[in-house]
C-alpha positions in Angstrom: 0.0 0.0 0.0 2.8 2.5 0.9 4.5 1.8 -2.4 1.4 2.7 -4.3 1.1 5.9 -2.2 4.7 6.8 -3.0 4.1 6.1 -6.7 1.0 8.3 -6.7 2.8 11.1 -4.9 5.6 11.1 -7.4 3.1 11.9 -10.2 1.2 14.7 -8.4 2.4 18.2 -9.4 4.4 19.9 -6.6 2.1 22.9 -6.7 -0.8 20.6 -5.7 1.3 19.0 -2.9 2.2 22.5 -1.6 -1.4 23.5 -1.6 -2.3 20.4 0.3 0.3 21.1 2.9 -1.0 24.6 3.4 -4.6 23.3 3.6 -3.7 20.6 6.2 -1.8 23.2 8.3 -4.8 25.6 8.2 -7.3 22.8 9.1 -5.1 21.8 12.0 -5.8 25.2 13.7 -9.6 24.4 13.5 -9.5 20.7 14.2 -6.2 19.8 16.0 -6.3 16.0 15.4 -5.6 16.6 11.8 -2.0 15.3 11.3 -0.4 18.4 9.6 3.0 17.3 11.0 2.8 14.2 8.8 2.2 16.4 5.8 5.2 18.6 6.7 7.3 15.4 6.9 6.0 14.6 3.4 7.3 17.9 2.2 10.7 17.3 3.8 10.8 13.9 2.2 10.1 15.3 -1.2 12.8 18.0 -0.7 15.3 15.3 0.4 14.6 13.3 -2.7 15.3 16.4 -4.9 11.7 16.5 -6.1 10.7 19.5 -4.1 12.1 22.5 -2.3 12.5 22.7 1.5 11.8 26.5 1.3 8.4 26.0 -0.5 7.4 23.2 1.9 8.1 25.4 4.9 6.5 28.4 3.3 3.4 26.6 2.3 3.0 25.2 5.9 3.7 28.6 7.4 1.1 30.3 5.1 -1.5 27.6 6.0 -0.8 28.0 9.7 -1.1 31.8 9.6 -4.3 31.5 7.6 -5.9 29.0 9.9 -4.8 31.0 13.1 -6.1 34.2 11.5 -9.5 32.5 10.7 -9.8 31.3 14.3 -8.9 34.8 15.6 -11.6 36.3 13.4 -14.2 33.8 14.6 -13.2 34.5 18.2 -13.2 38.2 17.7 -16.6 38.2 16.0 -18.4 35.9 18.4 -16.4 36.3 21.6 -17.2 34.8 25.0 -20.9 35.4 24.6 -21.1 32.8 21.9 -19.2 30.3 24.2 -21.6 31.0 27.1 -24.6 30.3 24.8 -22.9 27.1 23.6 -22.7 25.6 27.1 -20.7 27.9 29.4 -17.3 26.8 28.1 -15.8 30.2 28.9 -15.2 31.6 32.4 -17.6 34.3 33.5 -16.4 37.9 33.2 -16.5 38.4 37.0 -13.5 36.0 37.5 
């Protein structure tokens, strides 16, 4: 199975792989169990094999992380603690 995955990955354009790395890094900010570190390891592996660039792998991951964190900031800023209180009292009360 892993040989088939490696074969498939060797035929996917690098730009698509970099976009996937950025997407996984962004999603990890919303849903932490997403294994973005595994995707970063994939980018490192591609760079080590000479099929990719370590710079672009790091840059794509960084852009994805910043985008995901920014999106979470906007959601938190827009809805704030009032939304969390309505959703089940997950935030501490303002009197603390």
